[in-house]
N, C-alpha and C positions, 0 to 999 in steps of 0.2 A: 543503588544509584539509578536515577530515572533515565529513561531513554529520551533522545531528542528526535524530532521529525526533521528530516533533511530533504531538500529539493535536489534531485539528481537527474542525469540523462540516461538514456537507454543503455549505452555502453557500460556505464558504471553499474547499472542494475544487473547486467549479465555477470559482471565480476563478483558482485555482492552475493548473488544467488549461489554461486559456487562455494563461497566462504562460510555461509551460515544461514540462519533462519531470518527471513525478510518478509515484512508486511509492506507491500507496494500498493500505493494508491494512484491510479491514473485519473487525472483531473484536468479541468480547463479553467483558466483565470476568469472567464466570463460566466461560469456556471454557479448559480446560487446555491444548490445543494452541496457542491464541492467546497464552497466557502464555509458553509455550516459544518461540514465534515472535519475541517481543520480544527475547530474547537473541540470536537469529540476526540480527535486523535491526540491532542495535547493532554486531555484527561487520561486516555488510554496509556500514553507514554509514561505517565506518573506511576502506573501500576504494574508495568511489565519490565522484565530484565531478560537479557540474553536474546534480544530481538532487535533488528534494525527496522525502523519505520521510515519509509521514504515516499516522496511524492514525485511523480513523473508527469510533466505537462503533455497532455494529449496532443495538442496542436504542434508541438515542437519535436515529437518523437514518433513520427508515423511508422518507422520501421519496427519499433518495439510494439506498437499497437497491433500491427499485422502479425508479428512473431508470437505474441501471447494471446491473440484472438480477442482483443478487447473491442467490444462493439459500441460502447457508450461510456459516459462518465457521470458520476464517479464509479469506478470499478476498483474493488479491493482484491488483491491476489496475495495469498500466503504461500511463500516458498520455503521448503525445508529439504535438506539433503540434495540440493540441486534441481528439484522439480516442484511443480505446483501441487499444493496439497488441498487448497480450498479457494473458493471465489465467492464474493458477494457483489451484487450490483445495486447501485442507488445509494441514497443516504441511509446510513445505518446508525443505530444508537450504541452507546458505549457497552451495555451488557452483551449485545450481539457480537460485537467485535472481540470483546474479552473472551467470550465463550469459544469463538472460532480459534483464537490464539491458544487457549488452554487445552482444547480438545485435539489440537494438531501439534 
């Protein structure tokens, strides 16, 4: 069964991190690379299981931005077992994201 990409807020992210493996993408609605990354994420979601893929709006979740040390967008964070395991900055291609998920 394919994974879906969900838009959430920072408080929900905190809860999800405790519950399992999460790929979180910090984005802005005005960011061109962020919009392109959405298409990549939909493709990634078709190929992975056992992972939550979520988007967090950079502009509406300033506390989470500070909490996780996100300096720009798009930023991809992979959480596992309650902590950050990997980070990518900028627009990434599907093979890079899949490798990140599979190696962690």
